[in-house]
N, C-alpha and C positions, 0 to 999 in steps of 0.2 A: 419684243425687246423690253427690257426693264426701264421703261420711260413713262413719264406723265407729261401731259400737254396742258398748258394754260390757254383757256379760251376767253376772248374779249367779247363782252355783251354790248351790242349797239343799242341805240335808243328804241329801235323798232323790235328789239328782242332777238335779233339774229345773232348767231355765234360765228366768230372768226378765229380759227386756230392761231395761236401765237407761239411763244417760246416753248421749247421742249427741254425737260430736265431728265438726264439719264442717271440711273443708280448702278450702272455696270461696274464702275470703279469701286463701289462698296460691296461688290460680290452678290448683289441681289439677283435671285433667279425666279422669284415668284411674286406676282402682283395681284393682290386681292382687291375686290371692288370697294371694300370698306377699310382699306389700310391707312388712309391719310386722315389725321385728326387735325382740324384747323383750330388754332388758338386766337390768332389775330391776322390782319393783313400781311404782317411781316414774320409770322411764326406758325409753323405746322410741324407735325411729326409723322413720319412714315413708319408704320409698324411692319418690320421685316420678319416674317415668321420663318423664312428659310434659314436665317442665321440667328434668330432670337436677339434682335437689336432694334433700337429706335434710331432713326435718322432725322435730325432736325433740319428744316429747310425754310427758306424765305420764299413763300409762294408768290410774292409780288415781283421780286427780282429773279425768281427761279434759280436760286443758288442753294447748294448744300452747305449747312453751317457746321454740323458735327455729327458724330456717331456715338451711340451709347449701348454697350452690351448689357443684356439682361441676365445677370448672373444667378446661378442656383435654381433655375426653373426646369432643368432637364429631369426626366424620369426614365430610368433604364427600361428599354423595351417599348416605349411609347413615343408618339409624336406630340410635340408641344405646340399649341396653337393659341391664338388670341380669341377671347370671347367676342360675340357679335356686337355687343353694345359698348359704347363709351359714354361715360357721364362726366360732366364738368360742373364742379361745385367749388365756390370760394376761390376761383382762379386755378384750381388744380384739376388734373385729368385722372380719371379712374377707369380701369378696365380689368376684367378677370382673365385668368389663364385656364386652359383646359387641356386634357391629355386623352389620347385614344390610340389604339393599335392600328396597324395598317388596314385592317378590315373594318375598322370603326365599330366593332361589336363588343368591346370591353374597354374599361379605363381604370386607373388606380383611384383609391380613396383619397380625398383631400381636395382643398381648393386653394387658390392663390389670387391675391388682388394686387395690382400694380398701381401705384400712385406717382404721378409725375408733377413736379412743380416747375412750370415753364420759365419763371423768372430766373431760376438758378440751375435749371436742368437737373435737379435732384430727383433721384428715382428711389422709391421705397417699395419693397415687396413684403407682404405679410401672407402667412399661410394659416390654414385652418383644417383640422382633420375631419370635420363633421359632414361636409357636403362634397359632391363631385359633379363635374360637368357644368359648372356655372357659366352662363353666357349672356342671359337677358337681364337688363337692369331697369330700375325704376327710381326716379328722384321724386320723393313726395314733397308736398307743399311745406311740410314741417322741416325739410332739410335732411330727413333721413333717407339713406339710399338702401335699396333692396336688390339683392342679386339672386336670380332664380336659375335652377338647373334647366336645361333645355331638352329637346327630344332625344338626344343621344343616350340619356340614361334609360329611356324606354327600350331602345335597341339593345342596350347592355343586358337588361333584365330578361330579354328574350333568348339569351344564350344559355342553353341548358347546362353546359359544362362549367360556366363561370357566371352565376347570377349577378347582375349588376346592382348598384346602389339604388336607394329610393330617390324619388324626386323631392327636392327640398329648396329652401331659401335661407340666406343669411342677411344680416342687417349691418350697416355702418351708420351709427347715430350722428345727428347733426352736431358739429363741433368736434367730432372724432374722425380718425383717419384709418382705423383698422376694424375688423369684424367685431361685433358686439358678442362677447362670450356668453351673455345671459339670454340670448334670443336665437331661436332656430324654428323654422316652419317645416314640419314633416308633412309634406303634401301627400305622399303615397298612403300614409295612415289615414288621412282625412278623406281620401277618395276610395277607401277600402281596397287598395291595391291596383285600382285602374290607373293607366298612364295619364299623365297630364303634360301640357305644353303651356308655358307661361305666355300670357297675353297682357300687355300693359297699355294704358292710354297714350295716344299719340298727340292729343291736344287738338282742339278745333273739330 
């Protein structure tokens, strides 16, 4: 069922299930394990890929606050999905979007980045034609964000009837909120055509 459960943590570390929040009335049919983005004890977002919407909730009171459709992200003939990584910088939330067909063996050109301002629930979507399959993110100490294509582009290039795009990365500079038009990392050229999968530091 489309529900999430809040667990209370005791002093000895044991977990006790508590309140349950259902998204059934919001039409949710798919729960991914990385779908909830926590902002504060009283604010979180559920990323609903089945309907391309964000659902804001209070994770302490376990109440739904509002819903926000993500407009203009559909691509004809392809499934729209959220990237694996979510980065938070200067109080805002960033995550990429990706597209693929039902067999996951090809995708369209282009990338999209969603920026959410939790204080006002403002959503900004920017697109870029240079990269595809963006999913993995890295927030550098400088404040620059980097977004890398993931293994799906390798699968796409293995399709002999529709060769896929190269592996690549885009940047969002510190103090800015959209892709930097002056910078792009062409990973496939640097690896002489061999496939690559982005690996980033986890800290500690």
